[in-house]
NUZASE-631165 format. One record per residue (C-alpha): residue number from 1; x, y, z; chain; residue in three letters. Coordinates in Angstrom, 2 decimals. Each point is the difference from the previous one (the first is absolute). Layout:
<sites>
SITE seq       u       v       w mol type
SITE NUM       X       Y       Z   A  ALA
...
</sites>
This chain:
<sites>
SITE seq       u       v       w mol type
SITE   1   -7.58  -38.16  -36.12   A  UNK
SITE   2   -0.04    0.51    3.76   A  UNK
SITE   3   -3.79    0.12    0.04   A  UNK
SITE   4   -0.12   -3.25   -2.00   A  UNK
SITE   5    2.31   -1.67    2.52   A  UNK
SITE   6   -2.18    1.23    2.88   A  UNK
SITE   7   -3.13   -1.45   -1.65   A  UNK
SITE   8    1.81   -3.25   -0.80   A  UNK
SITE   9    1.20   -0.37    3.61   A  UNK
SITE  10   -3.55    0.46    1.26   A  UNK
SITE  11   -1.51   -2.52   -2.43   A  UNK
SITE  12    2.72   -2.57    0.70   A  UNK
SITE  13   -0.71    0.43    3.73   A  UNK
SITE  14   -3.74   -0.55   -0.57   A  UNK
SITE  15    0.73   -3.03   -2.15   A  UNK
SITE  16    2.08   -1.48    2.83   A  UNK
SITE  17    3.35    0.23   -1.81   A  UNK
SITE  18    2.08    1.72    2.70   A  UNK
SITE  19    3.37   -0.46   -1.73   A  UNK
SITE  20   -1.22    1.66   -3.20   A  UNK
SITE  21   -1.57    2.80    2.04   A  UNK
SITE  22    3.27    0.57    1.84   A  UNK
SITE  23    1.96   -0.06   -3.28   A  UNK
SITE  24   -2.27    2.73   -1.41   A  UNK
SITE  25    0.40    2.07    3.15   A  UNK
SITE  26    3.77   -0.34   -0.15   A  UNK
SITE  27   -0.23    1.10   -3.64   A  UNK
SITE  28   -1.39    3.30    1.27   A  UNK
SITE  29    2.96    0.34    2.34   A  UNK
SITE  30    2.43   -0.60   -2.87   A  UNK
SITE  31   -1.69    2.64   -2.14   A  UNK
SITE  32    0.14    2.58    2.80   A  UNK
SITE  33    3.70   -0.70    0.55   A  UNK
SITE  34    0.60    0.40   -3.74   A  UNK
SITE  35   -1.85    3.36    0.13   A  UNK
SITE  36    2.23    1.06    2.89   A  UNK
SITE  37    3.14   -0.96   -1.88   A  UNK
SITE  38   -1.05    2.27   -2.89   A  UNK
SITE  39   -1.05    2.98    2.17   A  UNK
SITE  40    1.72    2.86    1.79   A  UNK
SITE  41    0.52   -0.30    3.73   A  UNK
SITE  42   -3.25    1.42    1.36   A  UNK
SITE  43   -2.24   -1.99   -2.36   A  UNK
SITE  44    2.18   -3.07    0.56   A  UNK
SITE  45   -0.62    0.12    3.73   A  UNK
SITE  46   -3.75    0.13   -0.64   A  UNK
SITE  47    0.09   -3.06   -2.30   A  UNK
SITE  48    2.22   -1.89    2.43   A  UNK
SITE  49   -2.33    0.72    2.90   A  UNK
SITE  50   -2.92   -1.30   -2.06   A  UNK
SITE  51    2.02   -3.08   -0.91   A  UNK
SITE  52    0.78   -0.68    3.66   A  UNK
SITE  53   -3.65    0.45    0.95   A  UNK
SITE  54   -1.14   -2.51   -2.66   A  UNK
SITE  55    2.81   -2.44    0.86   A  UNK
SITE  56   -1.08   -0.07    3.63   A  UNK
SITE  57   -3.40   -1.34   -1.06   A  UNK
SITE  58    1.74   -3.22   -1.01   A  UNK
SITE  59    0.45   -2.54    2.80   A  UNK
SITE  60    3.51   -0.97    0.98   A  UNK
SITE  61   -0.41   -3.45   -1.60   A  UNK
SITE  62   -0.78    1.67   -3.33   A  UNK
SITE  63    3.07    2.24    0.25   A  UNK
SITE  64    2.18   -3.02    0.77   A  UNK
SITE  65   -1.48   -1.92   -2.95   A  UNK
SITE  66    0.71    2.97   -2.28   A  UNK
SITE  67    3.50    0.33    1.51   A  UNK
SITE  68   -0.58    3.59    1.10   A  UNK
SITE  69   -0.01   -0.48    3.80   A  UNK
SITE  70    2.61    2.74    0.40   A  UNK
SITE  71   -1.65    2.44   -2.44   A  UNK
SITE  72   -1.91    1.98    2.71   A  UNK
SITE  73    3.30    0.89    1.67   A  UNK
SITE  74    1.53    0.94   -3.34   A  UNK
SITE  75   -2.99    2.19   -0.92   A  UNK
SITE  76    0.10    1.74    3.36   A  UNK
SITE  77    3.68    0.80   -0.55   A  UNK
SITE  78   -0.67    1.36   -3.48   A  UNK
SITE  79   -2.89    2.13    1.27   A  UNK
SITE  80    2.29    1.68    2.53   A  UNK
SITE  81    2.68    0.54   -2.62   A  UNK
SITE  82   -2.49    1.47   -2.49   A  UNK
SITE  83   -1.41    2.29    2.67   A  UNK
SITE  84    3.46    1.28    0.93   A  UNK
SITE  85    0.83    0.54   -3.69   A  UNK
SITE  86   -3.27    1.87   -0.51   A  UNK
SITE  87    0.88    2.37    2.83   A  UNK
SITE  88    3.32    0.72   -1.69   A  UNK
SITE  89   -1.71    0.70   -3.33   A  UNK
SITE  90   -2.47    2.49    1.42   A  UNK
SITE  91    0.54    3.59   -1.13   A  UNK
SITE  92   -0.66    3.29    1.72   A  UNK
SITE  93   -2.37    2.33   -1.83   A  UNK
SITE  94    0.57    3.68    0.66   A  UNK
SITE  95   -2.29    2.97   -0.51   A  UNK
SITE  96    0.63    3.71   -0.01   A  UNK
SITE  97    0.98    1.16    3.47   A  UNK
SITE  98   -1.73    2.74    1.92   A  UNK
SITE  99    1.82    2.59    2.10   A  UNK
SITE 100   -1.21   -0.26    3.63   A  UNK
SITE 101    2.59    2.39    1.43   A  UNK
SITE 102   -2.48    2.76    0.86   A  UNK
SITE 103   -2.44   -2.37    1.69   A  UNK
SITE 104    2.79   -1.64    2.01   A  UNK
SITE 105    1.42    3.38    1.03   A  UNK
SITE 106   -3.43    1.10    1.28   A  UNK
SITE 107   -0.39   -3.29    1.82   A  UNK
SITE 108    3.36    0.33    1.77   A  UNK
SITE 109   -0.83    3.53    1.07   A  UNK
SITE 110   -3.38   -1.20    1.36   A  UNK
SITE 111    1.50   -2.61    2.33   A  UNK
SITE 112    2.58    2.32    1.60   A  UNK
SITE 113   -0.62    1.05    3.60   A  UNK
SITE 114    2.10    0.95    3.00   A  UNK
SITE 115   -1.99   -2.46    2.10   A  UNK
SITE 116    1.22   -3.58   -0.71   A  UNK
SITE 117   -3.36   -1.54    0.94   A  UNK
SITE 118   -1.82    2.34   -2.37   A  UNK
SITE 119    2.55   -0.79   -2.74   A  UNK
SITE 120   -0.64   -3.72    0.42   A  UNK
SITE 121   -3.75    0.69   -0.13   A  UNK
SITE 122    0.42    1.89   -3.25   A  UNK
SITE 123    2.26   -2.69   -1.41   A  UNK
SITE 124   -2.50   -2.74    0.91   A  UNK
SITE 125   -2.74    2.05   -1.61   A  UNK
SITE 126    1.72    0.48   -3.35   A  UNK
SITE 127   -2.69   -2.23   -1.47   A  UNK
SITE 128   -3.17   -1.54    1.37   A  UNK
SITE 129   -0.37   -3.77    0.03   A  UNK
SITE 130   -0.76   -1.53   -3.40   A  UNK
SITE 131   -3.73    0.21   -0.64   A  UNK
SITE 132   -1.72   -3.34   -0.55   A  UNK
SITE 133   -3.06    1.57   -1.60   A  UNK
SITE 134    2.05    2.16   -2.35   A  UNK
SITE 135    2.22   -2.94   -1.01   A  UNK
SITE 136   -3.06   -2.15   -0.64   A  UNK
SITE 137   -1.73    2.71   -2.04   A  UNK
SITE 138    3.07    0.55   -2.15   A  UNK
SITE 139    0.42   -3.73   -0.62   A  UNK
SITE 140   -3.68   -0.41   -0.91   A  UNK
SITE 141    0.16    2.98   -2.31   A  UNK
SITE 142    3.00   -1.50   -1.78   A  UNK
SITE 143   -1.87   -3.29   -0.42   A  UNK
SITE 144   -2.98    1.84   -1.48   A  UNK
SITE 145    2.19    1.89   -2.44   A  UNK
SITE 146    1.91   -3.12   -0.98   A  UNK
SITE 147   -2.33   -2.99    0.60   A  UNK
SITE 148    2.35   -2.45   -1.72   A  UNK
SITE 149    2.58    0.55    2.76   A  UNK
SITE 150   -2.13   -2.03    2.42   A  UNK
SITE 151    0.23   -2.97   -2.38   A  UNK
SITE 152    3.81    0.00    0.10   A  UNK
SITE 153    1.40   -2.03    2.87   A  UNK
SITE 154    2.83    1.39    2.06   A  UNK
SITE 155    3.20   -1.92    0.66   A  UNK
SITE 156    2.60    1.25    2.47   A  UNK
SITE 157    3.60   -1.16    0.09   A  UNK
SITE 158    2.33    0.29    2.97   A  UNK
SITE 159    3.45    1.56   -0.39   A  UNK
SITE 160    1.46   -3.47   -0.55   A  UNK
SITE 161   -2.54   -0.95   -2.66   A  UNK
SITE 162   -2.51   -2.04    2.04   A  UNK
SITE 163   -3.66    0.39   -0.80   A  UNK
SITE 164   -1.45    1.26    3.30   A  UNK
SITE 165   -3.47    1.05   -1.12   A  UNK
SITE 166   -2.56   -0.78   -2.68   A  UNK
SITE 167   -3.36    1.63   -0.42   A  UNK
SITE 168   -2.78   -2.26    1.36   A  UNK
SITE 169   -1.83   -1.82   -2.77   A  UNK
SITE 170   -3.26   -0.63    1.82   A  UNK
SITE 171   -2.85    2.44   -0.64   A  UNK
SITE 172   -0.76    2.38    2.84   A  UNK
SITE 173    3.39   -0.42    1.67   A  UNK
SITE 174    0.74    2.68    2.59   A  UNK
SITE 175    3.04    1.25    1.90   A  UNK
SITE 176   -0.69    1.70    3.31   A  UNK
SITE 177   -3.62    0.43   -1.05   A  UNK
SITE 178    0.85    1.68   -3.31   A  UNK
SITE 179   -0.42   -1.55   -3.44   A  UNK
SITE 180    3.36   -1.59   -0.80   A  UNK
SITE 181    0.60    2.02   -3.19   A  UNK
SITE 182   -0.94    3.23    1.83   A  UNK
SITE 183    2.37   -0.79    2.88   A  UNK
SITE 184    2.83   -0.67   -2.46   A  UNK
SITE 185   -0.47    3.44   -1.58   A  UNK
SITE 186   -0.25    1.60    3.46   A  UNK
SITE 187    3.35   -1.53    1.01   A  UNK
SITE 188    1.55    1.06   -3.28   A  UNK
SITE 189   -0.98    3.61    0.77   A  UNK
SITE 190    1.11   -0.40    3.61   A  UNK
SITE 191    3.44   -1.14   -1.15   A  UNK
SITE 192    0.34    3.27   -1.90   A  UNK
SITE 193   -0.83    1.86    3.22   A  UNK
SITE 194    2.68   -1.92    1.91   A  UNK
SITE 195    2.58    0.66   -2.74   A  UNK
SITE 196   -0.78    3.73   -0.14   A  UNK
SITE 197   -0.20    0.68    3.72   A  UNK
SITE 198    2.55   -2.56    1.20   A  UNK
SITE 199    2.45    0.56   -2.83   A  UNK
SITE 200   -0.14    3.76   -0.52   A  UNK
SITE 201   -2.05    2.08    2.45   A  UNK
SITE 202    0.62   -1.64    3.38   A  UNK
SITE 203    3.81   -0.32   -0.29   A  UNK
SITE 204    0.32    3.74   -0.64   A  UNK
SITE 205   -2.41    0.85    2.82   A  UNK
SITE 206    1.82   -2.42    2.34   A  UNK
SITE 207    3.33    1.64   -0.78   A  UNK
SITE 208   -1.54    3.38    0.83   A  UNK
SITE 209   -1.48   -1.28    3.24   A  UNK
SITE 210    3.14   -1.81    1.16   A  UNK
SITE 211    2.11    3.06   -0.82   A  UNK
SITE 212   -2.22    2.41    1.94   A  UNK
SITE 213   -0.39   -2.19    3.09   A  UNK
SITE 214    2.07   -2.60    1.83   A  UNK
SITE 215   -2.37   -2.55    1.44   A  UNK
SITE 216    1.35   -2.80    2.22   A  UNK
SITE 217   -1.21   -3.46    0.97   A  UNK
SITE 218   -1.54    1.47    3.17   A  UNK
SITE 219   -2.21    2.27   -2.10   A  UNK
SITE 220   -1.35   -2.95   -1.94   A  UNK
SITE 221   -0.40   -2.00    3.21   A  UNK
SITE 222   -2.20    2.82    1.30   A  UNK
SITE 223   -1.90    0.01   -3.31   A  UNK
SITE 224   -0.69   -3.74    0.09   A  UNK
SITE 225   -0.81    0.07    3.70   A  UNK
SITE 226   -2.47    2.83   -0.47   A  UNK
SITE 227   -1.75   -1.51   -3.02   A  UNK
SITE 228   -3.08   -2.00    0.95   A  UNK
SITE 229    0.21   -2.11   -3.16   A  UNK
SITE 230    3.42   -1.54    0.87   A  UNK
SITE 231   -0.09   -3.20    2.08   A  UNK
SITE 232    1.73    0.72    3.31   A  UNK
SITE 233    2.05   -3.20   -0.50   A  UNK
SITE 234    1.40    1.42   -3.26   A  UNK
SITE 235    0.78    3.60    0.90   A  UNK
SITE 236    3.73   -0.66   -0.30   A  UNK
SITE 237   -0.45   -1.71   -3.37   A  UNK
SITE 238   -1.88    2.96   -1.46   A  UNK
SITE 239    2.31    2.54    1.64   A  UNK
SITE 240    3.12   -1.61   -1.41   A  UNK
SITE 241   -1.57   -0.62   -3.41   A  UNK
SITE 242   -1.09    3.62   -0.31   A  UNK
SITE 243    3.38    1.23    1.28   A  UNK
SITE 244    1.87   -2.17   -2.49   A  UNK
SITE 245   -2.04    1.49   -2.84   A  UNK
SITE 246    0.51    3.56    1.25   A  UNK
SITE 247    3.75   -0.75    0.10   A  UNK
SITE 248   -0.13   -1.18   -3.63   A  UNK
SITE 249    0.23   -3.75    0.63   A  UNK
SITE 250   -3.26   -0.92   -1.70   A  UNK
SITE 251    1.02   -3.65   -0.36   A  UNK
SITE 252    0.25   -0.51    3.76   A  UNK
SITE 253   -3.23    2.00    0.42   A  UNK
SITE 254   -1.92   -2.31   -2.32   A  UNK
SITE 255    1.21   -3.14    1.79   A  UNK
SITE 256   -1.28    1.36    3.31   A  UNK
SITE 257   -3.16    1.78   -1.10   A  UNK
SITE 258   -1.51   -2.71   -2.21   A  UNK
SITE 259   -0.34   -2.57    2.83   A  UNK
SITE 260   -0.92    2.87    2.31   A  UNK
SITE 261   -2.95    0.90   -2.18   A  UNK
SITE 262   -1.07   -3.64   -0.05   A  UNK
SITE 263    0.03   -0.03    3.81   A  UNK
SITE 264   -1.98    3.25    0.01   A  UNK
SITE 265   -2.70   -1.40   -2.30   A  UNK
SITE 266   -0.16   -3.23    1.98   A  UNK
SITE 267   -0.43    1.83    3.31   A  UNK
SITE 268   -2.80    2.26   -1.16   A  UNK
SITE 269   -1.87   -2.84   -1.71   A  UNK
SITE 270    0.29   -2.15    3.12   A  UNK
SITE 271   -1.23    2.82    2.19   A  UNK
SITE 272   -2.96    0.33   -2.34   A  UNK
SITE 273   -0.89   -3.61    0.76   A  UNK
SITE 274    1.37   -1.51   -3.21   A  UNK
SITE 275    2.01   -3.23    0.01   A  UNK
SITE 276    3.59    0.56   -1.06   A  UNK
SITE 277    1.24   -3.59    0.33   A  UNK
SITE 278   -1.10   -3.38   -1.30   A  UNK
SITE 279    0.03   -3.40    1.70   A  UNK
SITE 280    1.26   -2.83   -2.17   A  UNK
SITE 281   -1.19   -3.61   -0.08   A  UNK
SITE 282    2.81   -0.94    2.41   A  UNK
SITE 283   -1.18    2.55    2.54   A  UNK
SITE 284    2.84    2.49   -0.50   A  UNK
SITE 285   -0.98    3.67   -0.33   A  UNK
SITE 286    1.82    2.20   -2.48   A  UNK
SITE 287   -0.33    3.69   -0.74   A  UNK
SITE 288   -1.74    1.03   -3.21   A  UNK
SITE 289    2.26    1.90   -2.43   A  UNK
SITE 290   -0.52    3.66   -0.92   A  UNK
SITE 291   -1.47   -0.64   -3.46   A  UNK
SITE 292   -2.68   -2.24    1.48   A  UNK
SITE 293   -0.63    2.43    2.86   A  UNK
SITE 294   -0.55    2.81   -2.50   A  UNK
SITE 295   -2.72   -2.08   -1.69   A  UNK
SITE 296   -2.10    0.54    3.12   A  UNK
SITE 297   -2.39    2.85   -0.78   A  UNK
SITE 298    0.17    1.19    3.59   A  UNK
SITE 299    3.31    1.66   -0.86   A  UNK
SITE 300   -2.07    2.55   -1.95   A  UNK
SITE 301   -2.08    0.74    3.09   A  UNK
SITE 302    3.14    0.27    2.17   A  UNK
SITE 303    2.39    1.96   -2.22   A  UNK
SITE 304   -2.29    1.53   -2.61   A  UNK
SITE 305   -0.24   -0.99   -3.65   A  UNK
SITE 306    2.93    2.13   -1.17   A  UNK
SITE 307    2.53   -1.28    2.58   A  UNK
SITE 308   -1.22   -3.57   -0.60   A  UNK
SITE 309    0.54    0.54   -3.73   A  UNK
SITE 310    3.53    1.33    0.63   A  UNK
SITE 311    0.96   -3.01    2.11   A  UNK
SITE 312   -1.51   -2.49   -2.42   A  UNK
SITE 313    1.56    1.61   -3.06   A  UNK
SITE 314    3.45    0.65    1.49   A  UNK
SITE 315    0.54   -3.14    2.06   A  UNK
SITE 316   -2.27   -2.73   -1.27   A  UNK
SITE 317   -0.35   -1.69   -3.37   A  UNK
SITE 318    2.49   -0.77   -2.79   A  UNK
SITE 319   -1.13    2.73   -2.43   A  UNK
SITE 320    1.03    2.88    2.28   A  UNK
SITE 321    3.23    0.72    1.89   A  UNK
SITE 322   -0.88   -3.03    2.19   A  UNK
SITE 323    2.47    1.08    2.66   A  UNK
SITE 324   -1.24   -2.35    2.69   A  UNK
SITE 325    0.71   -3.09   -2.12   A  UNK
SITE 326    3.27    1.40   -1.29   A  UNK
SITE 327    1.29    0.67    3.51   A  UNK
SITE 328   -1.43   -3.09    1.71   A  UNK
SITE 329    1.49   -2.41   -2.54   A  UNK
SITE 330    3.35    1.71   -0.51   A  UNK
SITE 331   -0.80    0.83   -3.63   A  UNK
SITE 332    0.88    3.67    0.21   A  UNK
SITE 333    3.57    0.89   -0.88   A  UNK
SITE 334    2.25    3.01    0.35   A  UNK
SITE 335   -2.49    2.13   -1.91   A  UNK
SITE 336   -1.97    0.29    3.26   A  UNK
SITE 337    2.44    2.66    1.22   A  UNK
SITE 338   -0.95    2.51   -2.69   A  UNK
SITE 339   -3.21   -1.13   -1.67   A  UNK
SITE 340   -3.01    2.30   -0.25   A  UNK
SITE 341   -2.15   -2.66    1.63   A  UNK
SITE 342    2.27   -0.01    3.08   A  UNK
SITE 343   -0.14    3.79    0.37   A  UNK
SITE 344   -3.77   -0.08   -0.52   A  UNK
SITE 345   -0.50   -2.71    2.62   A  UNK
SITE 346    2.02    2.00    2.54   A  UNK
SITE 347   -2.01    3.13   -0.73   A  UNK
SITE 348   -3.39   -1.72    0.10   A  UNK
SITE 349    0.91   -1.58    3.35   A  UNK
SITE 350    1.13    3.36    1.37   A  UNK
SITE 351   -3.28    1.49   -1.16   A  UNK
SITE 352   -2.00   -2.85    1.56   A  UNK
SITE 353    1.82    0.31    3.34   A  UNK
SITE 354    0.20    3.79    0.13   A  UNK
SITE 355   -3.70    0.78   -0.52   A  UNK
SITE 356   -1.15   -1.59    3.31   A  UNK
SITE 357    3.01    1.54    1.74   A  UNK
SITE 358   -0.95    3.47   -1.23   A  UNK
SITE 359   -3.61   -0.59    1.05   A  UNK
SITE 360    1.13   -1.07    3.47   A  UNK
SITE 361    2.05    3.19    0.38   A  UNK
SITE 362   -3.09    2.10   -0.59   A  UNK
SITE 363   -2.69   -2.25    1.46   A  UNK
SITE 364    0.55   -1.42    3.51   A  UNK
SITE 365   -2.71   -2.63   -0.52   A  UNK
SITE 366    1.75   -1.31   -3.10   A  UNK
SITE 367    3.12   -0.66    2.09   A  UNK
SITE 368   -1.97   -2.59    1.96   A  UNK
SITE 369   -1.13   -1.84   -3.11   A  UNK
SITE 370    2.78   -2.61   -0.19   A  UNK
SITE 371   -1.38   -3.50   -0.39   A  UNK
SITE 372    1.14   -2.88    2.24   A  UNK
SITE 373    3.33   -1.52   -1.00   A  UNK
SITE 374   -1.36   -3.54    0.25   A  UNK
SITE 375   -3.67   -0.28   -0.93   A  UNK
SITE 376   -2.27   -1.81    2.38   A  UNK
SITE 377   -1.23   -3.18   -1.71   A  UNK
SITE 378   -3.27   -1.50    0.92   A  UNK
SITE 379    0.20   -3.68    0.95   A  UNK
SITE 380   -1.86   -2.27   -2.37   A  UNK
</sites>
């Protein structure tokens, strides 16, 4: 019936009968709303979104003639309600658990040292950075084993039921240079890494580290000041963020370290000669946000493909933890104080800052490698 209405609307349009064409199009909207009324919440939200999309093809004059001028607002409200209801109806699927006690015990023993700097080094080295090539290979292997998965679009809901991501429909769509479906699988696997490390392994290792050693803000100030990757204008931001996390206040750490990382990326891109701001039509110049900065492939040259993958997956894009957007727009709630993503972000930042610091301790030339705080811009 819907297909017949679509064909009728097109033929009426070609025959220069706009009212009849609009009536047929509105008939499609009515059918989709009826489908939504008869469906459970998740399917209802899909039908309502389709109805709103079709309704928006009608000009305002047509909506007024059909007496549905306020229907777009009503559909938008129902879409939000259906999304929120769908979140509430989602169930947790559990599998048989695996005892990791022995592995965790060995891990805790491995990070213990009488030297606090060496303990931090061992803690930062619990795991290497997530491997881009390994994540890609695993995602591609999964697609080969289950080819139909690539035909199924992905839809991501926020915690309040909003649709924040849909798989691109155009052929050949890419995300950060990867095929969109491959990137989605890579992020799905990455989320498991964040949950395992940030939710289980790192909290236990952090408790061991913070019990064995009492580090103060001055220690982290020295760490940030001695790390060539940290902008000299943000040493205090990184020092306090890392100290907050070491003290167990991961919420405060996230709110300092997320914008700190953005400043770090912006500085190193600018010093590499890349533009990090855009001039609008009115002549005002605004900084480019982190997600857009991370689309610049020079970040791979500067940080390496694995660190670039970590920053893209953890901070940018709605299908991952998306911490930059959550923090910048005030969307993150009290869960930030104890979430695995918060612990993981603190640890990955400590790892990112500590590695150049450790190198500088053992290589005098590395200590001189800090880039200028404010990059020199060539006049155009």
